[in-house]
C-alpha positions as CSV (number, residue, x, y, z in Angstrom):
1,M,49.4,257.6,137.9
2,L,47.7,261.0,136.8
3,L,50.4,263.9,136.1
4,T,50.5,267.1,137.4
5,T,50.7,270.2,135.9
6,Q,53.7,271.0,136.7
7,Q,54.6,267.4,136.1
8,I,52.8,268.5,132.5
9,Y,54.4,271.4,131.9
10,S,57.7,270.2,133.0
11,A,57.8,268.1,130.2
12,A,56.6,270.2,127.7
13,R,59.1,271.5,124.6
14,G,57.9,275.1,122.9
15,A,55.6,276.1,126.0
16,V,56.3,279.0,127.6
17,R,53.3,279.3,130.1
18,Y,51.0,277.1,130.9
19,E,46.9,278.4,132.0
20,E,44.5,276.3,134.2
21,T,41.1,276.6,132.9
22,E,37.8,275.5,133.4
23,R,38.2,273.1,129.7
24,G,41.5,272.3,130.9
25,L,45.7,272.7,131.4
26,L,46.5,275.1,128.4
27,L,50.0,275.1,127.3
28,H,51.2,278.2,125.3
29,R,53.8,279.1,123.2
30,F,53.1,282.8,123.1
31,T,54.0,284.8,126.1
32,R,51.7,287.0,127.5
33,E,53.5,290.1,125.9
34,Q,53.5,288.9,122.7
35,Q,50.0,287.5,122.5
36,E,48.8,290.9,123.6
37,T,50.6,292.3,121.2
38,Y,48.1,291.0,118.5
39,R,45.6,291.9,120.7
40,L,45.8,295.5,121.0
41,Y,47.1,295.8,117.3
42,A,43.8,295.1,116.4
43,Y,42.1,298.3,117.6
44,E,44.8,300.7,116.1
45,V,44.2,299.3,112.3
46,K,41.7,301.6,110.8
47,T,39.1,299.2,109.2
48,E,36.7,296.4,110.6
49,A,38.5,293.9,108.3
50,R,41.6,294.2,109.2
51,R,40.8,294.5,112.7
52,E,38.8,291.2,112.7
53,E,41.5,289.7,110.8
54,V,44.3,290.6,113.3
55,L,41.9,289.2,116.4
56,R,42.2,286.0,114.7
57,Y,45.5,286.4,114.8
58,H,45.6,286.4,118.4
59,R,43.2,283.8,118.2
60,N,45.7,281.6,116.8
61,T,48.5,282.3,119.4
62,S,46.5,280.0,121.8
63,S,46.9,276.8,119.1
64,S,49.6,274.5,120.4
65,A,51.7,274.6,117.0
66,G,55.2,272.8,117.8
67,I,54.3,271.7,121.9
68,K,54.7,268.7,122.5
69,L,55.8,266.4,125.3
70,V,58.1,264.5,125.7
71,F,59.0,262.3,128.7
72,R,61.0,258.6,129.8
73,T,58.6,256.0,131.7
74,D,58.1,252.5,132.1
75,S,54.8,252.3,132.5
76,R,53.2,250.6,129.8
77,S,49.8,252.5,129.2
78,L,49.2,255.7,128.3
79,T,45.7,257.9,128.7
80,V,45.7,261.4,127.2
81,D,41.9,262.8,127.5
82,A,42.1,266.3,125.8
83,D,39.1,269.0,124.4
84,F,40.1,270.1,121.2
85,E,39.2,273.6,119.6
86,S,39.7,274.7,116.3
87,A,41.6,278.1,116.5
88,N,41.8,279.0,112.7
89,S,40.5,277.4,108.9
90,R,42.3,274.4,109.5
91,K,39.2,271.9,110.6
92,F,41.0,268.5,110.6
93,F,43.4,267.5,113.1
94,S,45.5,265.1,114.6
95,L,47.5,264.4,118.7
96,N,50.1,261.9,117.4
97,V,52.2,259.9,120.3
98,F,55.4,257.5,119.6
99,A,57.5,255.3,122.2
100,D,61.2,254.8,121.5
101,G,60.7,256.4,117.9
102,R,57.6,254.3,117.1
103,Y,54.7,255.5,116.0
104,I,52.2,254.2,118.6
105,G,48.6,256.2,117.6
106,S,46.5,259.3,117.7
107,I,44.0,261.0,118.7
108,D,42.4,262.7,115.2
109,N,39.6,263.3,113.4
110,C,41.2,262.5,109.8
111,L,43.4,259.8,109.6
112,D,40.8,257.3,109.7
113,T,39.4,259.3,106.7
114,E,40.1,259.0,103.2
115,L,40.9,262.6,102.6
116,P,40.2,264.6,98.8
117,E,43.0,265.7,96.9
118,I,42.4,269.2,97.9
119,Y,42.0,268.7,101.6
120,S,43.0,272.0,103.0
121,T,39.4,273.4,103.5
122,V,37.6,270.0,104.7
123,E,35.7,270.6,107.2
124,L,35.6,267.9,110.0
125,P,34.3,268.2,113.4
126,V,37.0,269.4,115.8
127,E,36.1,268.0,119.7
128,R,37.5,266.1,122.5
129,G,39.1,263.3,122.5
130,C,40.5,260.4,125.6
131,K,42.0,257.3,124.1
132,S,44.7,254.7,125.5
133,F,48.1,253.9,124.1
134,D,50.1,251.1,124.3
135,L,53.5,251.6,124.5
136,G,54.6,248.6,125.5
137,D,57.8,246.5,128.3
138,G,60.6,248.6,129.8
139,S,61.8,252.1,129.8
140,K,60.6,254.3,126.9
141,L,61.3,257.5,125.3
142,V,57.7,259.2,125.2
143,T,56.2,262.1,122.8
144,V,53.0,263.8,122.2
145,F,52.9,266.3,119.2
146,L,49.3,268.4,119.7
147,P,48.2,269.3,117.3
148,F,49.3,272.6,115.0
149,N,46.0,273.4,114.4
150,C,44.0,273.5,117.9
151,I,43.6,275.2,120.8
152,T,44.3,272.1,122.9
153,Y,42.8,271.6,126.4
154,I,44.4,268.6,128.6
155,N,42.5,267.0,130.7
156,K,44.4,264.2,131.8
157,I,47.3,262.7,131.3
158,E,47.6,259.6,132.9
159,L,50.9,256.3,133.6
160,D,50.5,253.0,135.2
161,D,50.1,253.7,139.6
162,G,53.8,253.6,140.3
163,S,55.5,253.8,137.1
164,S,58.3,256.5,136.3
165,F,58.4,259.7,135.6
166,E,61.1,261.8,134.2
167,P,60.7,265.0,131.4
168,V,63.8,265.5,129.0
169,R,64.3,268.3,127.7
170,L,67.2,269.7,124.9
171,D,69.8,272.3,125.9
172,K,69.3,274.3,122.2
173,K,66.6,276.2,121.9
174,M,65.6,277.2,118.1
175,I,62.5,280.4,117.5
176,F,60.0,279.9,114.5
177,Y,58.8,283.5,113.0
178,G,56.6,282.4,110.4
179,D,52.8,282.5,108.1
180,S,50.8,279.2,108.0
181,I,53.4,277.0,106.4
182,T,55.9,277.3,109.6
183,Q,52.4,277.0,111.9
184,G,52.4,273.6,109.3
185,Y,49.6,273.7,107.5
186,D,48.8,271.3,106.3
187,A,50.3,268.5,107.9
188,V,47.7,265.9,108.6
189,R,50.4,264.3,110.9
190,N,51.6,267.0,113.1
191,Y,55.6,265.5,113.2
192,N,55.5,266.2,109.8
193,R,55.7,269.6,109.7
194,Y,59.1,271.2,109.0
195,A,60.1,273.5,111.8
196,H,59.3,270.3,113.9
197,K,61.7,268.4,111.3
198,V,64.4,271.1,111.7
199,A,64.6,271.5,115.5
200,E,64.9,267.5,116.0
201,A,67.5,267.3,113.1
202,L,69.5,271.1,114.8
203,G,69.3,269.1,117.6
204,C,67.0,271.9,119.2
205,E,63.7,272.5,120.9
206,E,60.7,274.4,118.4
207,Y,59.5,277.2,119.7
208,N,56.8,278.2,117.9
209,K,55.4,282.0,116.8
210,A,54.2,281.6,113.3
211,I,50.4,283.0,112.6
212,G,48.5,281.4,109.5
213,G,47.7,284.7,107.3
214,E,50.3,286.9,108.7
215,V,53.0,288.8,107.3
216,F,56.3,290.5,108.8
217,F,54.6,292.1,111.9
218,P,57.8,294.3,113.6
219,L,55.6,294.8,117.3
220,L,56.3,291.2,118.2
221,A,59.6,291.4,117.5
222,L,60.1,294.0,119.8
223,H,58.9,290.8,122.8
224,K,61.4,288.6,124.0
225,D,61.0,285.2,125.6
226,D,62.3,284.7,129.2
227,F,65.6,282.5,126.9
228,E,68.1,283.1,124.7
229,P,67.7,280.7,121.9
230,D,70.6,279.2,120.1
231,Y,69.5,279.9,116.2
232,I,65.9,281.9,114.9
233,L,64.3,281.0,111.6
234,V,62.0,283.8,109.8
235,A,59.4,282.6,106.9
236,Y,57.5,285.2,106.2
237,G,56.6,286.3,102.5
238,V,54.1,284.4,100.9
239,N,50.9,286.5,101.9
240,C,52.8,289.4,101.4
241,W,52.4,288.8,97.6
242,R,48.9,289.4,97.9
243,V,48.4,292.4,100.1
244,G,49.7,295.6,100.9
245,D,51.7,297.3,98.7
246,V,55.9,297.6,97.8
247,D,56.7,300.3,100.4
248,I,54.4,298.5,103.3
249,F,56.0,295.5,103.0
250,E,60.4,297.1,102.9
251,R,59.0,298.3,105.8
252,K,57.7,296.3,107.5
253,C,60.5,293.5,106.6
254,R,63.3,295.5,107.3
255,D,62.2,296.5,111.0
256,F,61.2,293.6,111.8
257,Y,64.8,292.4,111.7
258,K,66.3,295.7,112.9
259,N,63.9,294.3,116.2
260,L,64.6,290.9,116.4
261,S,68.4,291.7,116.1
262,L,68.6,294.0,118.2
263,L,65.9,291.8,120.6
264,Y,68.9,288.7,120.1
265,P,72.3,290.1,119.3
266,N,74.0,287.0,119.9
267,T,71.8,284.4,117.9
268,K,72.1,283.3,114.7
269,I,68.9,284.2,112.9
270,F,68.2,282.9,109.6
271,A,66.1,284.9,107.2
272,L,64.1,282.3,104.8
273,S,62.5,283.5,101.5
274,P,59.4,282.3,100.9
275,I,58.4,278.4,98.7
276,Y,56.8,279.2,95.3
277,R,53.5,279.6,95.5
278,M,51.9,277.9,92.2
279,D,49.3,281.1,91.9
280,A,52.3,283.7,91.1
281,E,51.3,283.9,88.0
282,D,48.0,284.0,88.0
283,Y,47.8,286.7,90.6
284,P,50.9,289.3,89.3
285,N,52.5,292.1,92.1
286,P,53.6,294.3,89.3
287,G,55.4,296.1,92.4
288,L,57.2,293.2,94.0
289,G,58.5,292.0,90.0
290,R,58.5,288.3,89.9
291,F,57.9,286.5,92.9
292,E,61.4,285.1,92.7
293,L,62.7,288.4,93.2
294,F,62.1,287.7,97.1
295,D,65.5,285.8,97.0
296,E,66.6,289.5,96.5
297,R,64.6,292.2,98.1
298,I,64.7,290.8,101.8
299,P,68.6,290.4,101.7
300,R,69.0,293.5,100.8
301,L,66.5,294.7,103.7
302,T,68.1,292.8,106.2
303,Q,71.8,294.7,105.7
304,E,71.2,296.7,108.9
305,A,70.9,293.5,111.1
306,P,74.5,291.9,111.6
307,N,73.7,288.5,112.9
308,V,71.6,287.7,109.9
309,I,71.7,284.6,107.7
310,N,69.9,284.6,104.1
311,I,68.7,281.8,103.1
312,S,66.9,281.0,99.4
313,G,63.6,279.0,100.0
314,I,62.3,279.5,96.7
315,D,62.8,276.0,95.2
316,L,62.9,273.7,98.8
317,V,59.8,272.6,97.3
318,P,59.5,271.2,94.2
319,R,56.8,272.7,91.9
320,E,54.1,269.8,91.5
321,S,50.8,270.5,92.8
322,R,50.2,267.3,94.2
323,L,53.0,268.4,97.1
324,F,50.6,271.3,98.2
325,A,47.1,270.5,100.1
326,D,46.0,273.1,98.1
327,G,47.5,272.8,95.2
328,Y,49.3,275.7,95.1
329,L,50.7,277.0,98.8
330,H,50.5,275.0,102.2
331,P,53.1,271.7,102.1
332,T,51.2,268.1,102.1
333,D,53.5,265.3,104.5
334,E,55.1,264.7,101.8
335,G,56.0,268.3,100.4
336,F,57.1,269.1,104.4
337,G,59.5,266.3,103.9
338,H,61.1,267.4,100.6
339,Y,61.0,271.6,102.5
340,A,62.5,269.9,105.8
341,A,65.4,267.6,103.8
342,N,66.2,270.3,101.6
343,L,66.7,273.2,104.2
344,I,68.3,271.5,106.8
345,K,71.3,271.0,103.8
346,K,71.1,275.0,103.3
347,L,71.4,275.3,107.3
348,T,74.0,273.0,107.8
349,P,77.2,274.7,106.7
350,Y,75.9,277.9,108.8
351,L,75.8,275.6,112.1
């Protein structure tokens, strides 16, 4: 039994629209207006290098970060056929399948490969994959995690003929804004991303608007989704350390939160300061002071947004290089485990 486009979309958490293309079904995490904001902004910037950077962000909006299919079925088998295309600098990927919380298997290019200790820049082929999974007998809840770093074109989702199919959705919704860490760099298994773990702990569907390399982008916070989220978490800052000056950082940070607060006045917005980057001492930013001062600067800049709750992120991940895929910034799967567990503890009192 081949699932129709409408059936697939009905089971897609984290997707706000879909597009049927020659390469397959594309599930989008950004609205058309949000996505176009990046493309239009690219032609307003002053330098060619910056224009190319923003166009890369625009391309990354089509990646499937945070999107998963969740449905109940009595089918014993599940076949997934998808075409994968790299959307950013990460060239490893995995699509992960679970049944009743039990890991079943993956379509990937990395899980059977011995990755180096520093694996963030490993180059592996990203291409089409088709695989059948044995889900076991009886009715079960199936979850298919799409890759955080690929544009995923779904060619086929197939169940046994005559089997049942029931999409399973959650009432609560949570939007995540941020940079590469919130998008998922560098989880080898997508279900280990901190954003997924946090949304799951809060009983929410995850809507991921994060883009690798991004800083506070006030224009993005002018375009809302067609639902009212229960929670929003914003996690920018690590890239602000290396680019721009203090005045630009403060203006963009202040305007982003003001815009977002006006867009969603009844939603709790968590302003998360960045986790510590292990190379901060090697690349000082005199204007911003010590990296830890983000914990003081961001709360000051959110004062005009009344529904913002500030959360310190500086110590969410222990300062051990082995917990970072590049040795200094992007968490490994284990690093994300610390990130999520510690963040959930900090969010719990405000729920």
